[in-house]
C-alpha positions in Angstrom: -17.5 180.5 -148.9 -15.4 183.3 -147.3 -12.0 182.5 -146.6 -10.1 184.1 -143.4 -6.7 185.4 -143.6 -4.4 183.5 -141.0 -3.4 186.6 -139.0 -5.1 190.0 -138.6 -3.2 193.1 -139.8 -3.4 194.5 -136.3 -1.5 191.7 -135.0 1.0 191.8 -137.7 1.4 195.5 -136.8 1.7 194.8 -133.1 4.3 191.9 -133.7 6.3 194.3 -136.2 6.3 197.0 -133.5 7.3 195.2 -130.7 11.0 195.2 -131.5 11.1 198.7 -131.9 8.8 199.3 -128.5 11.2 197.9 -126.1 14.5 198.6 -127.8 17.1 200.9 -126.3 17.1 202.3 -122.3 13.5 203.8 -122.6 12.1 200.7 -123.9 13.4 198.7 -121.0 12.0 201.4 -118.5 8.8 201.4 -119.7 8.8 197.4 -120.0 10.2 197.6 -116.3 7.4 200.0 -115.2 4.5 198.2 -117.0 5.7 195.0 -115.2 5.8 196.6 -111.9 2.5 198.0 -112.6 0.8 194.6 -113.6 2.6 193.0 -110.5 1.1 195.6 -108.1 -2.3 195.5 -109.8 -2.3 191.5 -109.6 -1.3 191.8 -105.7 -4.1 194.2 -105.1 -6.5 192.1 -106.8 -5.6 189.1 -104.8 -5.8 191.1 -101.8 -9.0 192.6 -102.6 -10.8 189.4 -103.5 -9.5 187.7 -99.9 -10.9 190.9 -98.3 -14.4 190.7 -99.8 -14.4 187.0 -99.2 -13.5 187.6 -95.5 -15.9 190.5 -95.0 -19.0 188.7 -96.7 -18.3 185.7 -94.3 -18.4 188.3 -91.4 -21.5 189.8 -92.6 -23.2 186.5 -92.9 -22.5 185.5 -89.4 -23.8 188.7 -88.2 -27.0 188.3 -90.0 -27.4 185.0 -88.6 -26.6 186.3 -85.2 -29.1 188.8 -85.5 -32.1 186.6 -86.8 -31.6 184.4 -83.6 -32.3 187.7 -81.4 -35.1 188.1 -79.2 -35.4 191.6 -78.5 -34.2 194.8 -80.1 -31.3 195.7 -77.6 -29.6 192.7 -78.7 -30.0 193.8 -82.4 -28.7 196.9 -81.8 -25.7 195.7 -79.9 -24.7 193.3 -82.7 -25.2 195.8 -85.3 -23.0 198.4 -83.2 -20.4 195.6 -82.9 -20.4 194.7 -86.6 -20.2 198.7 -87.7 -17.1 198.8 -85.6 -15.5 195.8 -86.9 -16.3 196.8 -90.3 -14.7 200.0 -90.0 -11.8 198.7 -88.6 -11.5 195.8 -91.4 -11.8 198.5 -94.1 -9.3 200.8 -92.6 -6.9 197.8 -92.4 -7.3 196.8 -96.0 -6.7 200.1 -97.4 -3.5 200.2 -95.2 -2.6 197.0 -96.9 -3.5 198.4 -100.8 -1.6 201.5 -99.9 1.4 199.4 -98.6 1.5 197.3 -102.0 1.3 200.8 -104.1 4.0 202.4 -101.9 6.4 199.3 -102.5 5.5 199.4 -106.1 6.3 203.1 -106.6 9.4 203.1 -104.3 10.9 200.2 -106.2 10.7 198.1 -103.1 11.5 194.8 -104.9 9.5 192.3 -106.3 5.6 192.6 -105.1 3.9 190.1 -103.3 6.9 187.9 -102.5 
């Protein structure tokens, strides 16, 4: 029967270097930058998940509308409206994501709150 050690050498190394990695002013700067980056990444992920959910709902509704059409002109009108709305939604989403990143880069305080 093999006996496994309770901790790995890698985790021991990481634990022992943690005090060194965040000591001093440069360590605090790195820790602050990492915290800011993680906060911005988390907010972007939440924003994108909400956006994808909203777009999937709109796409499904458009598909339902198109299946109920009786002539190609109606399908074309619905498709045109869908394309305009989709482009508008993606443009607005990119603006939101850029705002999140700009706040993060410019030190605009706490992200998401």
